[in-house]
C-alpha positions in Angstrom: 0.1 -0.1 0.0 1.7 3.3 -1.2 1.9 5.4 2.1 1.4 8.6 -0.5 -2.2 7.4 -1.1 -3.1 7.0 2.4 -5.9 9.4 3.9 -4.4 12.5 6.1 -6.7 14.1 8.7 -6.0 18.2 9.1 -8.3 18.8 11.9 -11.8 17.9 10.7 -10.6 17.9 7.2 -10.0 14.1 5.6 -8.0 14.2 2.5 -8.1 11.1 0.3 -4.4 11.3 -0.1 -1.5 13.2 0.8 -0.7 15.2 -2.3 -1.4 19.0 -2.1 -1.6 21.6 -4.5 0.4 24.5 -3.6 -0.9 28.1 -3.5 0.4 29.4 -7.2 -0.3 33.1 -7.8 -1.5 33.7 -11.1 -1.9 37.3 -11.3 -4.6 37.4 -13.5 -7.2 38.9 -11.0 -9.1 42.3 -12.1 -9.4 44.6 -9.1 -9.2 41.3 -6.7 -12.2 39.8 -8.7 -11.3 36.0 -10.1 -12.1 36.0 -13.9 -12.6 33.2 -16.5 -8.7 32.1 -16.2 -9.3 31.2 -12.5 -12.6 29.1 -13.9 -10.4 27.3 -16.2 -7.2 27.0 -14.2 -8.9 25.9 -11.1 -11.2 23.8 -12.9 -8.5 22.0 -14.6 -6.5 21.4 -11.0 -9.6 19.8 -9.0 -9.6 17.1 -11.8 -6.2 16.1 -10.8 -6.6 13.4 -8.0 -4.8 15.7 -5.4 -5.8 15.2 -1.8 -6.4 19.4 -1.3 -6.1 22.3 -3.3 -5.1 25.5 -1.8 -5.9 28.8 -3.7 -3.4 31.2 -4.6 -2.3 33.8 -2.0 -5.7 35.9 -1.8 -5.4 39.5 -0.5 -7.0 40.6 2.6 -7.1 44.7 1.3 -6.2 46.4 -1.9 -3.0 46.9 -0.3 -2.2 43.9 0.5 -1.8 42.5 -2.8 1.4 41.4 -4.4 0.4 42.9 -7.9 -2.4 44.8 -9.4 -3.5 41.2 -10.5 -3.8 39.4 -7.5 -6.4 37.5 -6.3 -8.5 39.3 -3.5 -11.3 38.4 -0.9 -11.9 42.0 0.8 -14.9 42.9 -1.3 -18.6 41.8 -1.9 -17.5 41.8 -5.7 -14.6 39.8 -5.0 -16.8 37.4 -2.8 -19.4 37.1 -5.6 -16.6 36.4 -8.4 -14.6 33.8 -6.3 -17.7 32.1 -5.2 -18.7 31.8 -8.6 -15.7 29.9 -9.6 -15.6 27.7 -6.5 -19.5 26.9 -7.2 -18.4 25.9 -10.9 -15.7 23.8 -9.9 -17.5 21.8 -7.1 -20.2 20.6 -9.6 -17.4 18.2 -11.3 -15.1 17.2 -8.1 -15.2 16.8 -4.4 -11.8 17.9 -4.0 -11.7 19.8 -0.9 -10.5 23.6 -1.2 -9.0 25.7 1.0 -7.6 29.4 0.6 -4.0 30.9 1.3 -5.0 34.7 3.0 -2.1 37.1 2.9 -1.1 40.7 2.9 2.1 41.4 1.1 3.5 44.4 3.2 6.7 45.7 1.9 6.5 43.4 -1.1 3.2 44.7 -2.2 2.7 47.0 -5.5 4.8 44.7 -7.7 4.6 43.8 -11.5 3.7 40.2 -12.9 6.8 38.1 -13.0 6.1 38.1 -16.8 6.7 41.7 -16.5 9.9 41.6 -14.7 8.2 41.6 -11.1 10.0 44.8 -10.4 8.3 47.1 -7.6 5.9 49.6 -8.8 6.3 52.9 -7.6 3.5 54.5 -5.6 3.4 57.6 -8.3 2.8 55.0 -11.1 -1.1 54.7 -11.5 -0.9 51.0 -11.0 1.1 51.4 -7.8 0.3 52.0 -4.3 2.5 53.0 -1.0 3.3 49.9 0.8 3.1 49.2 4.7 5.4 46.9 6.8 6.6 46.4 10.3 9.2 49.1 9.9 10.1 51.5 7.6 13.0 49.5 5.5 12.5 48.4 2.2 13.1 44.9 0.6 15.8 46.2 -1.4 17.8 49.2 -0.8 16.7 51.1 -4.2 13.0 50.6 -3.5 10.3 52.8 -1.9 10.4 53.0 1.8 7.3 51.4 3.0 5.2 53.2 5.7 5.8 51.6 9.5 2.6 50.5 10.7 1.2 51.9 14.0 -1.4 50.4 16.5 -4.4 51.4 14.3 -2.7 49.8 11.3 -2.0 46.8 12.9 -5.8 46.7 14.2 -7.0 47.3 10.8 -5.0 44.5 9.3 -6.4 41.7 11.8 -9.6 43.0 11.3 -8.9 42.5 7.2 -7.6 39.0 8.0 -10.8 38.1 9.8 -13.3 39.5 7.3 -11.6 37.6 4.7 -12.1 34.4 6.7 -15.7 35.2 7.2 -15.9 35.7 3.5 -14.2 32.5 2.6 -16.6 30.5 4.9 -19.6 32.2 3.2 -18.4 30.7 0.0 -18.1 27.3 1.3 -14.0 27.0 1.3 -13.1 24.1 3.4 -10.1 25.5 4.9 -7.6 28.5 5.5 -4.0 28.9 5.6 -2.7 31.9 6.7 0.5 33.1 4.6 3.4 33.9 7.0 6.0 33.0 4.8 8.0 34.2 1.5 9.0 37.6 2.9 5.2 38.7 2.8 3.8 40.8 5.9 3.7 38.1 8.8 7.0 36.9 7.7 8.3 40.4 7.9 7.2 40.9 11.4 8.9 37.6 12.2 12.5 38.3 10.8 14.5 40.4 12.4 15.8 41.4 8.8 12.6 43.2 8.3 11.5 44.2 11.9 13.5 46.9 13.5 10.4 48.0 16.1 11.2 48.7 19.7 7.7 48.2 20.8 5.7 45.1 21.8 6.0 43.9 18.2 9.8 44.2 18.0 13.0 42.8 19.5 12.9 39.4 21.2 11.2 36.5 19.6 8.1 36.8 21.6 7.5 40.3 20.6 8.1 39.2 16.6 5.7 36.5 17.0 3.4 38.5 18.4 1.4 39.9 15.7 1.4 36.8 13.5 -0.2 35.1 16.4 -2.8 37.8 16.6 -3.8 37.4 13.2 -3.8 33.7 13.8 -6.2 34.4 16.7 -8.2 36.7 14.8 -8.8 34.1 11.9 -9.3 31.4 14.3 -12.3 33.2 15.8 -13.7 34.3 12.6 -13.8 30.7 10.6 -16.2 28.0 11.6 -14.6 26.1 14.5 -15.3 22.6 12.9 -13.1 23.8 9.7 -9.2 23.8 9.9 -6.9 27.0 10.0 -3.2 26.6 9.7 0.1 28.6 8.5 2.9 28.7 5.8 5.9 29.5 7.4 9.6 30.1 5.9 11.8 28.0 8.1 14.8 30.0 7.1 15.7 33.4 5.4 18.7 32.0 4.3 20.5 34.9 5.5 22.9 35.3 8.6 21.0 36.5 11.5 17.6 36.2 10.0 14.7 34.1 10.9 15.7 30.2 11.4 14.4 27.1 12.2 14.5 27.3 15.9 12.4 30.4 15.6 10.0 28.2 13.2 9.7 25.6 16.0 8.9 28.3 18.7 6.2 29.7 16.4 4.7 26.3 15.6 4.4 25.3 19.2 2.7 28.7 19.8 0.1 28.0 17.0 -0.5 24.7 18.0 -1.5 25.7 21.5 -4.2 28.2 19.8 -5.4 25.2 17.6 -3.5 25.6 14.5 -4.3 22.4 12.6 -1.1 22.0 10.5 2.6 23.7 9.4 3.2 24.1 6.1 6.9 24.4 5.9 8.7 26.4 3.0 11.6 28.7 3.1 13.0 32.0 2.0 11.8 35.2 0.5 12.5 38.1 3.1 15.8 39.3 1.4 17.3 39.6 -1.9 20.6 38.5 -0.3 19.1 35.1 0.5 21.5 32.2 -0.5 19.5 29.3 -1.0 21.1 25.9 -1.4 18.9 24.2 -4.2 18.4 20.5 -4.7 16.0 17.7 -4.9 13.4 18.0 -1.6 15.8 20.8 -0.3 13.1 22.0 2.0 11.9 18.6 3.3 14.5 18.5 6.4 13.0 21.7 7.8 9.4 20.1 7.4 10.9 17.0 9.3 12.4 19.0 12.2 8.7 20.7 12.6 7.2 17.2 12.5 9.2 15.9 15.1 9.4 18.5 17.7 5.8 19.9 17.3 3.6 17.1 16.4 1.0 18.7 14.2 0.4 17.2 10.5 3.1 18.8 8.5 3.3 19.8 4.7 6.8 19.8 3.0 7.4 21.7 -0.3 10.3 22.2 -2.6 11.5 20.6 -6.0 9.4 17.6 -5.1 8.7 16.3 -8.6 9.1 12.4 -8.7 6.3 9.9 -7.0 9.3 7.8 -5.6 10.8 10.9 -3.7 7.1 12.0 -2.5 6.4 8.3 -1.3 9.8 8.1 0.6 9.2 11.4 2.3 5.9 9.9 3.8 7.2 6.9 4.3 10.3 8.0 6.3 7.9 10.1 8.5 9.8 13.2 7.0 6.4 15.1 6.5 2.7 14.0 6.6 1.8 15.5 3.3 3.8 16.7 0.1 2.9 20.4 -1.8 3.4 20.6 -5.3 3.4 23.7 -7.3 5.5 24.1 -10.5 5.5 20.1 -11.1 1.6 20.0 -11.0 1.5 23.0 -13.7 3.7 21.1 -15.8 1.9 17.8 -15.3 -1.7 18.5 -14.0 -2.3 14.6 -13.9 0.5 14.3 -11.5 -1.5 12.6 -9.0 -2.7 10.0 -11.8 0.8 9.2 -12.8 1.8 8.9 -9.4 -0.8 6.4 -8.4 0.3 4.4 -11.5 3.8 4.3 -10.6 3.0 3.4 -7.0 0.2 0.9 -7.4 -2.4 2.7 -5.7 -5.8 4.2 -6.6 -7.0 7.8 -7.5 -10.2 9.8 -8.0 -11.1 10.7 -11.7 -14.1 12.3 -13.1 -16.1 9.9 -15.1 -15.9 11.8 -17.9 -12.4 10.7 -18.3 -12.6 6.9 -17.2 -12.0 5.5 -20.4 -8.6 7.1 -20.8 -7.4 4.7 -18.1 -4.5 2.7 -19.5 -5.0 -0.8 -20.2 -2.1 -1.8 -17.9 -3.4 0.1 -14.9 -7.0 -1.7 -15.2 -7.8 -0.5 -11.2 -6.1 2.7 -11.2 -9.2 4.8 -11.2 -11.5 4.5 -8.3 -15.0 3.2 -9.0 -14.3 3.2 -12.7 -16.9 1.5 -14.8 -17.8 1.7 -18.8 -20.0 0.3 -21.3 -20.7 1.0 -24.8 -23.2 -0.2 -27.5 
């Protein structure tokens, strides 16, 4: 029996297997609204046979968008647009769908990757003034963000909670809070970005304070029977930055507050990062969190081969694997993984006749007949 295709519970949410579709920004929304691209893109992925899909980083406010094209869930129009997409894809798939909610902080107001990804200056018609823990830009040549005051912190906490309520209303089954990749909550955690001298800066306890307050606000706003978890960058890959010890401490504090899982990634807070790339290069960080915290742990990072994913689960390095680029390149990755590992996978009945002759039991409950 393949370990990768065993069920997994994240809180009360039961996944049919341990393959997670990671959040992948599409930079294709209009004023935060999901459009037909999202219907095509997400409709494609929910047919993949993965255990869970997490929607792309979804902004809690206009200022929290990474780019002008970011998906948002901060207005009635956003809610209606995304609700339309979710309702449509749910007609053809029972895959659980969660959403990653986010504020980009000082990394907001950026161009899409295919436009170079550079910061858009506030004076540009498509740009805006960014906000952050401290008046420290991501790069020296970028516009200096506004340092958030107490009123700004309260506003952002309220924005996260309001987005959580909208996510509940459109029927999403889980929420992942984005505390990674150099965005606002990660900026509070990292001494590279957080130079505050009040109760939100300085010590590890102080730097964790705002992310934990946001988690509490989201947890209180989302139905208690549905899980909330966080994605964390386990290291900044920069000396004297955020590290694995802080990640373990934060994960333990989140667990005490009812966090259902930890999605472990790395990097993003500084252009000085020196990442040591290689297959599964971030998995050891997930393994440490799993061992020391005891929450369901999701690993990510150059996991591309079924045998590699199977070994990560079988060796207790993580409880689930999260795929992004590999899933875009091969949207039927879970089908092919199940075939290689001798497992079964859900597939839409419209595709049952595509089951290869050599894998007669690949698709669960498949049956066909024709006159």
